[in-house]
mmCIF file of the N, C-alpha and C atoms, coordinates in Angstrom:
data_MODEL
# 
_entry.id   MODEL 
# 
loop_
_atom_site.group_PDB 
_atom_site.id 
_atom_site.type_symbol 
_atom_site.label_atom_id 
_atom_site.label_alt_id 
_atom_site.label_comp_id 
_atom_site.label_asym_id 
_atom_site.label_entity_id 
_atom_site.label_seq_id 
_atom_site.pdbx_PDB_ins_code 
_atom_site.Cartn_x 
_atom_site.Cartn_y 
_atom_site.Cartn_z 
_atom_site.occupancy 
_atom_site.B_iso_or_equiv 
_atom_site.pdbx_formal_charge 
_atom_site.auth_seq_id 
_atom_site.auth_comp_id 
_atom_site.auth_asym_id 
_atom_site.auth_atom_id 
_atom_site.pdbx_PDB_model_num 
ATOM 1   N N  . MET A 1 1  ? -0.973  22.480 -20.379 1.00 0.00 ? 1  MET A N  1 
ATOM 2   C CA . MET A 1 1  ? -0.252  21.629 -19.452 1.00 0.00 ? 1  MET A CA 1 
ATOM 3   C C  . MET A 1 1  ? -1.082  20.366 -19.201 1.00 0.00 ? 1  MET A C  1 
ATOM 4   N N  . GLU A 1 2  ? -0.441  19.241 -19.216 1.00 0.00 ? 2  GLU A N  1 
ATOM 5   C CA . GLU A 1 2  ? -1.097  17.952 -19.005 1.00 0.00 ? 2  GLU A CA 1 
ATOM 6   C C  . GLU A 1 2  ? -1.582  17.829 -17.559 1.00 0.00 ? 2  GLU A C  1 
ATOM 7   N N  . LEU A 1 3  ? -2.660  17.093 -17.372 1.00 0.00 ? 3  LEU A N  1 
ATOM 8   C CA . LEU A 1 3  ? -3.265  16.948 -16.044 1.00 0.00 ? 3  LEU A CA 1 
ATOM 9   C C  . LEU A 1 3  ? -2.256  16.435 -15.021 1.00 0.00 ? 3  LEU A C  1 
ATOM 10  N N  . GLN A 1 4  ? -1.516  15.407 -15.368 1.00 0.00 ? 4  GLN A N  1 
ATOM 11  C CA . GLN A 1 4  ? -0.547  14.845 -14.419 1.00 0.00 ? 4  GLN A CA 1 
ATOM 12  C C  . GLN A 1 4  ? 0.522   15.874 -14.045 1.00 0.00 ? 4  GLN A C  1 
ATOM 13  N N  . THR A 1 5  ? 0.978   16.642 -15.014 1.00 0.00 ? 5  THR A N  1 
ATOM 14  C CA . THR A 1 5  ? 1.977   17.683 -14.758 1.00 0.00 ? 5  THR A CA 1 
ATOM 15  C C  . THR A 1 5  ? 1.408   18.745 -13.834 1.00 0.00 ? 5  THR A C  1 
ATOM 16  N N  . LEU A 1 6  ? 0.166   19.143 -14.074 1.00 0.00 ? 6  LEU A N  1 
ATOM 17  C CA . LEU A 1 6  ? -0.489  20.122 -13.202 1.00 0.00 ? 6  LEU A CA 1 
ATOM 18  C C  . LEU A 1 6  ? -0.621  19.598 -11.782 1.00 0.00 ? 6  LEU A C  1 
ATOM 19  N N  . GLN A 1 7  ? -1.014  18.339 -11.646 1.00 0.00 ? 7  GLN A N  1 
ATOM 20  C CA . GLN A 1 7  ? -1.179  17.760 -10.320 1.00 0.00 ? 7  GLN A CA 1 
ATOM 21  C C  . GLN A 1 7  ? 0.153   17.662 -9.582  1.00 0.00 ? 7  GLN A C  1 
ATOM 22  N N  . GLU A 1 8  ? 1.217   17.325 -10.304 1.00 0.00 ? 8  GLU A N  1 
ATOM 23  C CA . GLU A 1 8  ? 2.538   17.263 -9.681  1.00 0.00 ? 8  GLU A CA 1 
ATOM 24  C C  . GLU A 1 8  ? 2.991   18.650 -9.235  1.00 0.00 ? 8  GLU A C  1 
ATOM 25  N N  . ALA A 1 9  ? 2.739   19.659 -10.084 1.00 0.00 ? 9  ALA A N  1 
ATOM 26  C CA . ALA A 1 9  ? 3.100   21.032 -9.728  1.00 0.00 ? 9  ALA A CA 1 
ATOM 27  C C  . ALA A 1 9  ? 2.307   21.496 -8.508  1.00 0.00 ? 9  ALA A C  1 
ATOM 28  N N  . LEU A 1 10 ? 1.023   21.165 -8.468  1.00 0.00 ? 10 LEU A N  1 
ATOM 29  C CA . LEU A 1 10 ? 0.195   21.511 -7.302  1.00 0.00 ? 10 LEU A CA 1 
ATOM 30  C C  . LEU A 1 10 ? 0.720   20.849 -6.041  1.00 0.00 ? 10 LEU A C  1 
ATOM 31  N N  . LYS A 1 11 ? 1.093   19.593 -6.145  1.00 0.00 ? 11 LYS A N  1 
ATOM 32  C CA . LYS A 1 11 ? 1.611   18.853 -4.993  1.00 0.00 ? 11 LYS A CA 1 
ATOM 33  C C  . LYS A 1 11 ? 2.848   19.539 -4.425  1.00 0.00 ? 11 LYS A C  1 
ATOM 34  N N  . VAL A 1 12 ? 3.763   19.929 -5.316  1.00 0.00 ? 12 VAL A N  1 
ATOM 35  C CA . VAL A 1 12 ? 4.992   20.601 -4.889  1.00 0.00 ? 12 VAL A CA 1 
ATOM 36  C C  . VAL A 1 12 ? 4.667   21.929 -4.209  1.00 0.00 ? 12 VAL A C  1 
ATOM 37  N N  . GLU A 1 13 ? 3.798   22.720 -4.831  1.00 0.00 ? 13 GLU A N  1 
ATOM 38  C CA . GLU A 1 13 ? 3.461   24.027 -4.269  1.00 0.00 ? 13 GLU A CA 1 
ATOM 39  C C  . GLU A 1 13 ? 2.735   23.899 -2.928  1.00 0.00 ? 13 GLU A C  1 
ATOM 40  N N  . ILE A 1 14 ? 1.911   22.886 -2.782  1.00 0.00 ? 14 ILE A N  1 
ATOM 41  C CA . ILE A 1 14 ? 1.209   22.665 -1.509  1.00 0.00 ? 14 ILE A CA 1 
ATOM 42  C C  . ILE A 1 14 ? 2.203   22.271 -0.425  1.00 0.00 ? 14 ILE A C  1 
ATOM 43  N N  . GLN A 1 15 ? 3.196   21.468 -0.775  1.00 0.00 ? 15 GLN A N  1 
ATOM 44  C CA . GLN A 1 15 ? 4.228   21.098 0.198   1.00 0.00 ? 15 GLN A CA 1 
ATOM 45  C C  . GLN A 1 15 ? 5.016   22.329 0.648   1.00 0.00 ? 15 GLN A C  1 
ATOM 46  N N  . VAL A 1 16 ? 5.345   23.203 -0.301  1.00 0.00 ? 16 VAL A N  1 
ATOM 47  C CA . VAL A 1 16 ? 6.045   24.444 0.035   1.00 0.00 ? 16 VAL A CA 1 
ATOM 48  C C  . VAL A 1 16 ? 5.149   25.294 0.933   1.00 0.00 ? 16 VAL A C  1 
ATOM 49  N N  . HIS A 1 17 ? 3.861   25.340 0.613   1.00 0.00 ? 17 HIS A N  1 
ATOM 50  C CA . HIS A 1 17 ? 2.897   26.104 1.412   1.00 0.00 ? 17 HIS A CA 1 
ATOM 51  C C  . HIS A 1 17 ? 2.875   25.584 2.854   1.00 0.00 ? 17 HIS A C  1 
ATOM 52  N N  . GLN A 1 18 ? 2.862   24.265 3.008   1.00 0.00 ? 18 GLN A N  1 
ATOM 53  C CA . GLN A 1 18 ? 2.850   23.674 4.354   1.00 0.00 ? 18 GLN A CA 1 
ATOM 54  C C  . GLN A 1 18 ? 4.094   24.070 5.142   1.00 0.00 ? 18 GLN A C  1 
ATOM 55  N N  . LYS A 1 19 ? 5.243   24.113 4.475   1.00 0.00 ? 19 LYS A N  1 
ATOM 56  C CA . LYS A 1 19 ? 6.484   24.526 5.145   1.00 0.00 ? 19 LYS A CA 1 
ATOM 57  C C  . LYS A 1 19 ? 6.421   25.987 5.555   1.00 0.00 ? 19 LYS A C  1 
ATOM 58  N N  . LEU A 1 20 ? 5.886   26.820 4.663   1.00 0.00 ? 20 LEU A N  1 
ATOM 59  C CA . LEU A 1 20 ? 5.755   28.241 4.991   1.00 0.00 ? 20 LEU A CA 1 
ATOM 60  C C  . LEU A 1 20 ? 4.815   28.467 6.164   1.00 0.00 ? 20 LEU A C  1 
ATOM 61  N N  . VAL A 1 21 ? 3.720   27.718 6.202   1.00 0.00 ? 21 VAL A N  1 
ATOM 62  C CA . VAL A 1 21 ? 2.768   27.842 7.311   1.00 0.00 ? 21 VAL A CA 1 
ATOM 63  C C  . VAL A 1 21 ? 3.454   27.463 8.626   1.00 0.00 ? 21 VAL A C  1 
ATOM 64  N N  . ALA A 1 22 ? 4.261   26.419 8.595   1.00 0.00 ? 22 ALA A N  1 
ATOM 65  C CA . ALA A 1 22 ? 4.992   26.007 9.797   1.00 0.00 ? 22 ALA A CA 1 
ATOM 66  C C  . ALA A 1 22 ? 5.963   27.108 10.235  1.00 0.00 ? 22 ALA A C  1 
ATOM 67  N N  . GLN A 1 23 ? 6.628   27.744 9.272   1.00 0.00 ? 23 GLN A N  1 
ATOM 68  C CA . GLN A 1 23 ? 7.532   28.847 9.599   1.00 0.00 ? 23 GLN A CA 1 
ATOM 69  C C  . GLN A 1 23 ? 6.769   30.034 10.166  1.00 0.00 ? 23 GLN A C  1 
ATOM 70  N N  . MET A 1 24 ? 5.593   30.286 9.611   1.00 0.00 ? 24 MET A N  1 
ATOM 71  C CA . MET A 1 24 ? 4.769   31.400 10.096  1.00 0.00 ? 24 MET A CA 1 
ATOM 72  C C  . MET A 1 24 ? 4.344   31.186 11.545  1.00 0.00 ? 24 MET A C  1 
ATOM 73  N N  . LYS A 1 25 ? 4.132   29.941 11.929  1.00 0.00 ? 25 LYS A N  1 
ATOM 74  C CA . LYS A 1 25 ? 3.762   29.652 13.319  1.00 0.00 ? 25 LYS A CA 1 
ATOM 75  C C  . LYS A 1 25 ? 4.893   30.027 14.271  1.00 0.00 ? 25 LYS A C  1 
ATOM 76  N N  . GLN A 1 26 ? 6.121   29.890 13.789  1.00 0.00 ? 26 GLN A N  1 
ATOM 77  C CA . GLN A 1 26 ? 7.288   30.241 14.601  1.00 0.00 ? 26 GLN A CA 1 
ATOM 78  C C  . GLN A 1 26 ? 7.534   31.751 14.636  1.00 0.00 ? 26 GLN A C  1 
ATOM 79  N N  . ASP A 1 27 ? 7.179   32.417 13.539  1.00 0.00 ? 27 ASP A N  1 
ATOM 80  C CA . ASP A 1 27 ? 7.442   33.848 13.409  1.00 0.00 ? 27 ASP A CA 1 
ATOM 81  C C  . ASP A 1 27 ? 6.254   34.532 12.716  1.00 0.00 ? 27 ASP A C  1 
ATOM 82  N N  . PRO A 1 28 ? 5.112   34.661 13.422  1.00 0.00 ? 28 PRO A N  1 
ATOM 83  C CA . PRO A 1 28 ? 3.884   35.170 12.792  1.00 0.00 ? 28 PRO A CA 1 
ATOM 84  C C  . PRO A 1 28 ? 3.948   36.617 12.305  1.00 0.00 ? 28 PRO A C  1 
ATOM 85  N N  . GLN A 1 29 ? 4.904   37.381 12.745  1.00 0.00 ? 29 GLN A N  1 
ATOM 86  C CA . GLN A 1 29 ? 4.998   38.787 12.332  1.00 0.00 ? 29 GLN A CA 1 
ATOM 87  C C  . GLN A 1 29 ? 5.969   39.009 11.179  1.00 0.00 ? 29 GLN A C  1 
ATOM 88  N N  . ASN A 1 30 ? 6.538   37.952 10.653  1.00 0.00 ? 30 ASN A N  1 
ATOM 89  C CA . ASN A 1 30 ? 7.534   38.057 9.588   1.00 0.00 ? 30 ASN A CA 1 
ATOM 90  C C  . ASN A 1 30 ? 6.856   38.474 8.277   1.00 0.00 ? 30 ASN A C  1 
ATOM 91  N N  . ALA A 1 31 ? 7.111   39.712 7.866   1.00 0.00 ? 31 ALA A N  1 
ATOM 92  C CA . ALA A 1 31 ? 6.477   40.269 6.673   1.00 0.00 ? 31 ALA A CA 1 
ATOM 93  C C  . ALA A 1 31 ? 6.907   39.532 5.408   1.00 0.00 ? 31 ALA A C  1 
ATOM 94  N N  . ASP A 1 32 ? 8.153   39.097 5.342   1.00 0.00 ? 32 ASP A N  1 
ATOM 95  C CA . ASP A 1 32 ? 8.637   38.381 4.153   1.00 0.00 ? 32 ASP A CA 1 
ATOM 96  C C  . ASP A 1 32 ? 7.918   37.041 4.005   1.00 0.00 ? 32 ASP A C  1 
ATOM 97  N N  . LEU A 1 33 ? 7.731   36.339 5.110   1.00 0.00 ? 33 LEU A N  1 
ATOM 98  C CA . LEU A 1 33 ? 7.011   35.064 5.065   1.00 0.00 ? 33 LEU A CA 1 
ATOM 99  C C  . LEU A 1 33 ? 5.557   35.275 4.654   1.00 0.00 ? 33 LEU A C  1 
ATOM 100 N N  . LYS A 1 34 ? 4.941   36.344 5.179   1.00 0.00 ? 34 LYS A N  1 
ATOM 101 C CA . LYS A 1 34 ? 3.556   36.649 4.801   1.00 0.00 ? 34 LYS A CA 1 
ATOM 102 C C  . LYS A 1 34 ? 3.446   36.900 3.302   1.00 0.00 ? 34 LYS A C  1 
ATOM 103 N N  . LYS A 1 35 ? 4.416   37.653 2.753   1.00 0.00 ? 35 LYS A N  1 
ATOM 104 C CA . LYS A 1 35 ? 4.414   37.956 1.330   1.00 0.00 ? 35 LYS A CA 1 
ATOM 105 C C  . LYS A 1 35 ? 4.581   36.669 0.514   1.00 0.00 ? 35 LYS A C  1 
ATOM 106 N N  . GLN A 1 36 ? 5.535   35.826 0.920   1.00 0.00 ? 36 GLN A N  1 
ATOM 107 C CA . GLN A 1 36 ? 5.763   34.560 0.217   1.00 0.00 ? 36 GLN A CA 1 
ATOM 108 C C  . GLN A 1 36 ? 4.519   33.679 0.257   1.00 0.00 ? 36 GLN A C  1 
ATOM 109 N N  . LEU A 1 37 ? 3.871   33.644 1.407   1.00 0.00 ? 37 LEU A N  1 
ATOM 110 C CA . LEU A 1 37 ? 2.665   32.837 1.570   1.00 0.00 ? 37 LEU A CA 1 
ATOM 111 C C  . LEU A 1 37 ? 1.544   33.346 0.660   1.00 0.00 ? 37 LEU A C  1 
ATOM 112 N N  . HIS A 1 38 ? 1.380   34.650 0.603   1.00 0.00 ? 38 HIS A N  1 
ATOM 113 C CA . HIS A 1 38 ? 0.347   35.251 -0.247  1.00 0.00 ? 38 HIS A CA 1 
ATOM 114 C C  . HIS A 1 38 ? 0.617   34.942 -1.726  1.00 0.00 ? 38 HIS A C  1 
ATOM 115 N N  . GLU A 1 39 ? 1.869   35.088 -2.150  1.00 0.00 ? 39 GLU A N  1 
ATOM 116 C CA . GLU A 1 39 ? 2.234   34.800 -3.548  1.00 0.00 ? 39 GLU A CA 1 
ATOM 117 C C  . GLU A 1 39 ? 2.030   33.320 -3.878  1.00 0.00 ? 39 GLU A C  1 
ATOM 118 N N  . LEU A 1 40 ? 2.376   32.469 -2.938  1.00 0.00 ? 40 LEU A N  1 
ATOM 119 C CA . LEU A 1 40 ? 2.223   31.037 -3.143  1.00 0.00 ? 40 LEU A CA 1 
ATOM 120 C C  . LEU A 1 40 ? 0.750   30.640 -3.233  1.00 0.00 ? 40 LEU A C  1 
ATOM 121 N N  . GLN A 1 41 ? -0.080  31.267 -2.407  1.00 0.00 ? 41 GLN A N  1 
ATOM 122 C CA . GLN A 1 41 ? -1.515  30.992 -2.469  1.00 0.00 ? 41 GLN A CA 1 
ATOM 123 C C  . GLN A 1 41 ? -2.085  31.374 -3.836  1.00 0.00 ? 41 GLN A C  1 
ATOM 124 N N  . ALA A 1 42 ? -1.612  32.484 -4.390  1.00 0.00 ? 42 ALA A N  1 
ATOM 125 C CA . ALA A 1 42 ? -2.060  32.906 -5.725  1.00 0.00 ? 42 ALA A CA 1 
ATOM 126 C C  . ALA A 1 42 ? -1.604  31.892 -6.777  1.00 0.00 ? 42 ALA A C  1 
ATOM 127 N N  . LYS A 1 43 ? -0.392  31.393 -6.638  1.00 0.00 ? 43 LYS A N  1 
ATOM 128 C CA . LYS A 1 43 ? 0.137   30.407 -7.582  1.00 0.00 ? 43 LYS A CA 1 
ATOM 129 C C  . LYS A 1 43 ? -0.652  29.099 -7.512  1.00 0.00 ? 43 LYS A C  1 
ATOM 130 N N  . ILE A 1 44 ? -0.982  28.664 -6.304  1.00 0.00 ? 44 ILE A N  1 
ATOM 131 C CA . ILE A 1 44 ? -1.767  27.435 -6.118  1.00 0.00 ? 44 ILE A CA 1 
ATOM 132 C C  . ILE A 1 44 ? -3.156  27.610 -6.730  1.00 0.00 ? 44 ILE A C  1 
ATOM 133 N N  . THR A 1 45 ? -3.756  28.761 -6.515  1.00 0.00 ? 45 THR A N  1 
ATOM 134 C CA . THR A 1 45 ? -5.076  29.039 -7.089  1.00 0.00 ? 45 THR A CA 1 
ATOM 135 C C  . THR A 1 45 ? -5.015  29.008 -8.609  1.00 0.00 ? 45 THR A C  1 
ATOM 136 N N  . ALA A 1 46 ? -3.986  29.602 -9.191  1.00 0.00 ? 46 ALA A N  1 
ATOM 137 C CA . ALA A 1 46 ? -3.840  29.626 -10.644 1.00 0.00 ? 46 ALA A CA 1 
ATOM 138 C C  . ALA A 1 46 ? -3.669  28.210 -11.200 1.00 0.00 ? 46 ALA A C  1 
ATOM 139 N N  . LEU A 1 47 ? -2.849  27.394 -10.542 1.00 0.00 ? 47 LEU A N  1 
ATOM 140 C CA . LEU A 1 47 ? -2.664  26.015 -10.986 1.00 0.00 ? 47 LEU A CA 1 
ATOM 141 C C  . LEU A 1 47 ? -3.966  25.228 -10.882 1.00 0.00 ? 47 LEU A C  1 
ATOM 142 N N  . SER A 1 48 ? -4.698  25.464 -9.818  1.00 0.00 ? 48 SER A N  1 
ATOM 143 C CA . SER A 1 48 ? -5.972  24.785 -9.616  1.00 0.00 ? 48 SER A CA 1 
ATOM 144 C C  . SER A 1 48 ? -6.960  25.154 -10.725 1.00 0.00 ? 48 SER A C  1 
ATOM 145 N N  . GLU A 1 49 ? -6.993  26.424 -11.090 1.00 0.00 ? 49 GLU A N  1 
ATOM 146 C CA . GLU A 1 49 ? -7.878  26.878 -12.163 1.00 0.00 ? 49 GLU A CA 1 
ATOM 147 C C  . GLU A 1 49 ? -7.486  26.259 -13.506 1.00 0.00 ? 49 GLU A C  1 
ATOM 148 N N  . LYS A 1 50 ? -6.182  26.124 -13.744 1.00 0.00 ? 50 LYS A N  1 
ATOM 149 C CA . LYS A 1 50 ? -5.707  25.504 -14.978 1.00 0.00 ? 50 LYS A CA 1 
ATOM 150 C C  . LYS A 1 50 ? -6.109  24.035 -15.041 1.00 0.00 ? 50 LYS A C  1 
ATOM 151 N N  . GLN A 1 51 ? -6.192  23.419 -13.873 1.00 0.00 ? 51 GLN A N  1 
ATOM 152 C CA . GLN A 1 51 ? -6.495  21.991 -13.798 1.00 0.00 ? 51 GLN A CA 1 
ATOM 153 C C  . GLN A 1 51 ? -7.958  21.697 -14.117 1.00 0.00 ? 51 GLN A C  1 
ATOM 154 N N  . LYS A 1 52 ? -8.852  22.617 -13.845 1.00 0.00 ? 52 LYS A N  1 
ATOM 155 C CA . LYS A 1 52 ? -10.292 22.380 -14.009 1.00 0.00 ? 52 LYS A CA 1 
ATOM 156 C C  . LYS A 1 52 ? -10.691 21.891 -15.400 1.00 0.00 ? 52 LYS A C  1 
ATOM 157 N N  . PRO A 1 53 ? -10.245 22.550 -16.486 1.00 0.00 ? 53 PRO A N  1 
ATOM 158 C CA . PRO A 1 53 ? -10.638 22.039 -17.813 1.00 0.00 ? 53 PRO A CA 1 
ATOM 159 C C  . PRO A 1 53 ? -10.102 20.631 -18.091 1.00 0.00 ? 53 PRO A C  1 
ATOM 160 N N  . SER A 1 54 ? -8.904  20.354 -17.611 1.00 0.00 ? 54 SER A N  1 
ATOM 161 C CA . SER A 1 54 ? -8.314  19.021 -17.814 1.00 0.00 ? 54 SER A CA 1 
ATOM 162 C C  . SER A 1 54 ? -9.109  17.961 -17.073 1.00 0.00 ? 54 SER A C  1 
ATOM 163 N N  . VAL A 1 55 ? -9.546  18.275 -15.870 1.00 0.00 ? 55 VAL A N  1 
ATOM 164 C CA . VAL A 1 55 ? -10.332 17.315 -15.090 1.00 0.00 ? 55 VAL A CA 1 
ATOM 165 C C  . VAL A 1 55 ? -11.679 17.086 -15.767 1.00 0.00 ? 55 VAL A C  1 
ATOM 166 N N  . SER A 1 56 ? -12.305 18.152 -16.245 1.00 0.00 ? 56 SER A N  1 
ATOM 167 C CA . SER A 1 56 ? -13.590 18.008 -16.938 1.00 0.00 ? 56 SER A CA 1 
ATOM 168 C C  . SER A 1 56 ? -13.436 17.149 -18.185 1.00 0.00 ? 56 SER A C  1 
ATOM 169 N N  . HIS A 1 57 ? -12.360 17.370 -18.928 1.00 0.00 ? 57 HIS A N  1 
ATOM 170 C CA . HIS A 1 57 ? -12.095 16.578 -20.128 1.00 0.00 ? 57 HIS A CA 1 
ATOM 171 C C  . HIS A 1 57 ? -11.887 15.106 -19.748 1.00 0.00 ? 57 HIS A C  1 
ATOM 172 N N  . TYR A 1 58 ? -11.139 14.854 -18.699 1.00 0.00 ? 58 TYR A N  1 
ATOM 173 C CA . TYR A 1 58 ? -10.887 13.487 -18.233 1.00 0.00 ? 58 TYR A CA 1 
ATOM 174 C C  . TYR A 1 58 ? -12.196 12.817 -17.810 1.00 0.00 ? 58 TYR A C  1 
ATOM 175 N N  . GLN A 1 59 ? -13.035 13.536 -17.081 1.00 0.00 ? 59 GLN A N  1 
ATOM 176 C CA . GLN A 1 59 ? -14.309 12.972 -16.647 1.00 0.00 ? 59 GLN A CA 1 
ATOM 177 C C  . GLN A 1 59 ? -15.187 12.627 -17.845 1.00 0.00 ? 59 GLN A C  1 
ATOM 178 N N  . PHE A 1 60 ? -15.205 13.501 -18.843 1.00 0.00 ? 60 PHE A N  1 
ATOM 179 C CA . PHE A 1 60 ? -15.983 13.244 -20.053 1.00 0.00 ? 60 PHE A CA 1 
ATOM 180 C C  . PHE A 1 60 ? -15.444 12.012 -20.770 1.00 0.00 ? 60 PHE A C  1 
ATOM 181 N N  . PHE A 1 61 ? -14.113 11.926 -20.890 1.00 0.00 ? 61 PHE A N  1 
ATOM 182 C CA . PHE A 1 61 ? -13.479 10.783 -21.534 1.00 0.00 ? 61 PHE A CA 1 
ATOM 183 C C  . PHE A 1 61 ? -13.848 9.487  -20.819 1.00 0.00 ? 61 PHE A C  1 
ATOM 184 N N  . MET A 1 62 ? -13.782 9.508  -19.490 1.00 0.00 ? 62 MET A N  1 
ATOM 185 C CA . MET A 1 62 ? -14.084 8.291  -18.724 1.00 0.00 ? 62 MET A CA 1 
ATOM 186 C C  . MET A 1 62 ? -15.551 7.902  -18.880 1.00 0.00 ? 62 MET A C  1 
ATOM 187 N N  . ALA A 1 63 ? -16.438 8.887  -18.945 1.00 0.00 ? 63 ALA A N  1 
ATOM 188 C CA . ALA A 1 63 ? -17.857 8.592  -19.133 1.00 0.00 ? 63 ALA A CA 1 
ATOM 189 C C  . ALA A 1 63 ? -18.084 7.954  -20.498 1.00 0.00 ? 63 ALA A C  1 
ATOM 190 N N  . CYS A 1 64 ? -17.430 8.477  -21.520 1.00 0.00 ? 64 CYS A N  1 
ATOM 191 C CA . CYS A 1 64 ? -17.563 7.909  -22.867 1.00 0.00 ? 64 CYS A CA 1 
ATOM 192 C C  . CYS A 1 64 ? -16.990 6.506  -22.903 1.00 0.00 ? 64 CYS A C  1 
ATOM 193 N N  . ARG A 1 65 ? -15.851 6.332  -22.274 1.00 0.00 ? 65 ARG A N  1 
ATOM 194 C CA . ARG A 1 65 ? -15.206 5.021  -22.231 1.00 0.00 ? 65 ARG A CA 1 
ATOM 195 C C  . ARG A 1 65 ? -16.122 4.011  -21.544 1.00 0.00 ? 65 ARG A C  1 
ATOM 196 N N  . CYS A 1 66 ? -16.783 4.453  -20.511 1.00 0.00 ? 66 CYS A N  1 
ATOM 197 C CA . CYS A 1 66 ? -17.697 3.596  -19.764 1.00 0.00 ? 66 CYS A CA 1 
ATOM 198 C C  . CYS A 1 66 ? -18.767 3.030  -20.696 1.00 0.00 ? 66 CYS A C  1 
ATOM 199 N N  . HIS A 1 67 ? -19.346 3.888  -21.494 1.00 0.00 ? 67 HIS A N  1 
ATOM 200 C CA . HIS A 1 67 ? -20.438 3.456  -22.369 1.00 0.00 ? 67 HIS A CA 1 
ATOM 201 C C  . HIS A 1 67 ? -19.956 2.618  -23.546 1.00 0.00 ? 67 HIS A C  1 
ATOM 202 N N  . HIS A 1 68 ? -18.768 2.905  -24.041 1.00 0.00 ? 68 HIS A N  1 
ATOM 203 C CA . HIS A 1 68 ? -18.272 2.182  -25.207 1.00 0.00 ? 68 HIS A CA 1 
ATOM 204 C C  . HIS A 1 68 ? -17.684 0.822  -24.849 1.00 0.00 ? 68 HIS A C  1 
ATOM 205 N N  . THR A 1 69 ? -17.260 0.635  -23.615 1.00 0.00 ? 69 THR A N  1 
ATOM 206 C CA . THR A 1 69 ? -16.643 -0.632 -23.225 1.00 0.00 ? 69 THR A CA 1 
ATOM 207 C C  . THR A 1 69 ? -17.567 -1.490 -22.380 1.00 0.00 ? 69 THR A C  1 
ATOM 208 N N  . GLY A 1 70 ? -18.670 -0.921 -21.943 1.00 0.00 ? 70 GLY A N  1 
ATOM 209 C CA . GLY A 1 70 ? -19.592 -1.671 -21.102 1.00 0.00 ? 70 GLY A CA 1 
ATOM 210 C C  . GLY A 1 70 ? -19.157 -1.740 -19.646 1.00 0.00 ? 70 GLY A C  1 
ATOM 211 N N  . ILE A 1 71 ? -18.118 -0.974 -19.288 1.00 0.00 ? 71 ILE A N  1 
ATOM 212 C CA . ILE A 1 71 ? -17.637 -0.943 -17.906 1.00 0.00 ? 71 ILE A CA 1 
ATOM 213 C C  . ILE A 1 71 ? -18.611 -0.115 -17.076 1.00 0.00 ? 71 ILE A C  1 
ATOM 214 N N  . HIS A 1 72 ? -18.948 -0.598 -15.907 1.00 0.00 ? 72 HIS A N  1 
ATOM 215 C CA . HIS A 1 72 ? -19.849 0.127  -15.018 1.00 0.00 ? 72 HIS A CA 1 
ATOM 216 C C  . HIS A 1 72 ? -19.128 1.347  -14.445 1.00 0.00 ? 72 HIS A C  1 
ATOM 217 N N  . CYS A 1 73 ? -19.714 2.519  -14.609 1.00 0.00 ? 73 CYS A N  1 
ATOM 218 C CA . CYS A 1 73 ? -19.125 3.750  -14.074 1.00 0.00 ? 73 CYS A CA 1 
ATOM 219 C C  . CYS A 1 73 ? -19.286 3.798  -12.564 1.00 0.00 ? 73 CYS A C  1 
ATOM 220 N N  . VAL A 1 74 ? -18.216 4.201  -11.904 1.00 0.00 ? 74 VAL A N  1 
ATOM 221 C CA . VAL A 1 74 ? -18.280 4.413  -10.461 1.00 0.00 ? 74 VAL A CA 1 
ATOM 222 C C  . VAL A 1 74 ? -19.080 5.676  -10.177 1.00 0.00 ? 74 VAL A C  1 
ATOM 223 N N  . GLU A 1 75 ? -18.891 6.687  -11.005 1.00 0.00 ? 75 GLU A N  1 
ATOM 224 C CA . GLU A 1 75 ? -19.576 7.967  -10.823 1.00 0.00 ? 75 GLU A CA 1 
ATOM 225 C C  . GLU A 1 75 ? -20.701 8.049  -11.846 1.00 0.00 ? 75 GLU A C  1 
ATOM 226 N N  . ALA A 1 76 ? -21.872 7.627  -11.461 1.00 0.00 ? 76 ALA A N  1 
ATOM 227 C CA . ALA A 1 76 ? -23.007 7.552  -12.383 1.00 0.00 ? 76 ALA A CA 1 
ATOM 228 C C  . ALA A 1 76 ? -23.367 8.902  -12.975 1.00 0.00 ? 76 ALA A C  1 
ATOM 229 N N  . SER A 1 77 ? -23.136 9.979  -12.250 1.00 0.00 ? 77 SER A N  1 
ATOM 230 C CA . SER A 1 77 ? -23.506 11.299 -12.764 1.00 0.00 ? 77 SER A CA 1 
ATOM 231 C C  . SER A 1 77 ? -22.654 11.691 -13.964 1.00 0.00 ? 77 SER A C  1 
ATOM 232 N N  . LEU A 1 78 ? -21.523 11.026 -14.159 1.00 0.00 ? 78 LEU A N  1 
ATOM 233 C CA . LEU A 1 78 ? -20.675 11.346 -15.299 1.00 0.00 ? 78 LEU A CA 1 
ATOM 234 C C  . LEU A 1 78 ? -21.095 10.601 -16.556 1.00 0.00 ? 78 LEU A C  1 
ATOM 235 N N  . CYS A 1 79 ? -21.864 9.549  -16.387 1.00 0.00 ? 79 CYS A N  1 
ATOM 236 C CA . CYS A 1 79 ? -22.250 8.717  -17.530 1.00 0.00 ? 79 CYS A CA 1 
ATOM 237 C C  . CYS A 1 79 ? -23.166 9.474  -18.478 1.00 0.00 ? 79 CYS A C  1 
ATOM 238 N N  . LEU A 1 80 ? -22.930 9.267  -19.726 1.00 0.00 ? 80 LEU A N  1 
ATOM 239 C CA . LEU A 1 80 ? -23.777 9.879  -20.746 1.00 0.00 ? 80 LEU A CA 1 
ATOM 240 C C  . LEU A 1 80 ? -24.767 8.861  -21.217 1.00 0.00 ? 80 LEU A C  1 
ATOM 241 N N  . THR A 1 81 ? -25.921 9.299  -21.599 1.00 0.00 ? 81 THR A N  1 
ATOM 242 C CA . THR A 1 81 ? -26.906 8.368  -22.140 1.00 0.00 ? 81 THR A CA 1 
ATOM 243 C C  . THR A 1 81 ? -26.959 8.526  -23.643 1.00 0.00 ? 81 THR A C  1 
ATOM 244 N N  . TYR A 1 82 ? -26.980 7.427  -24.341 1.00 0.00 ? 82 TYR A N  1 
ATOM 245 C CA . TYR A 1 82 ? -27.025 7.446  -25.816 1.00 0.00 ? 82 TYR A CA 1 
ATOM 246 C C  . TYR A 1 82 ? -28.352 6.946  -26.295 1.00 0.00 ? 82 TYR A C  1 
# 
C-alpha cells in the first residue's frame, strides 16, 4: 500500500475512533461500543505498522535526494555521508 493511501486510511480510522470515543462518553457501559473501539484500535495499530516501512523508505529517499541535489536537509540525522 502506498504511503499516501495508508495515511488517508489512518486519517479515516482515527476520525471514526474519535466518534466512538465521544459515544462511549455518553454510554460508557455499552459493550458493543467497547468491542467496536477495541477492534478499531487494532486496525489503527495495524495500519500504523504497515506505514513504518514506507516512511523509512521515504526518509531514505529524501536523504539521498538531499545529497544529489545539494538541497540542505531539514532533518540532518537523515542525511547520508558519501
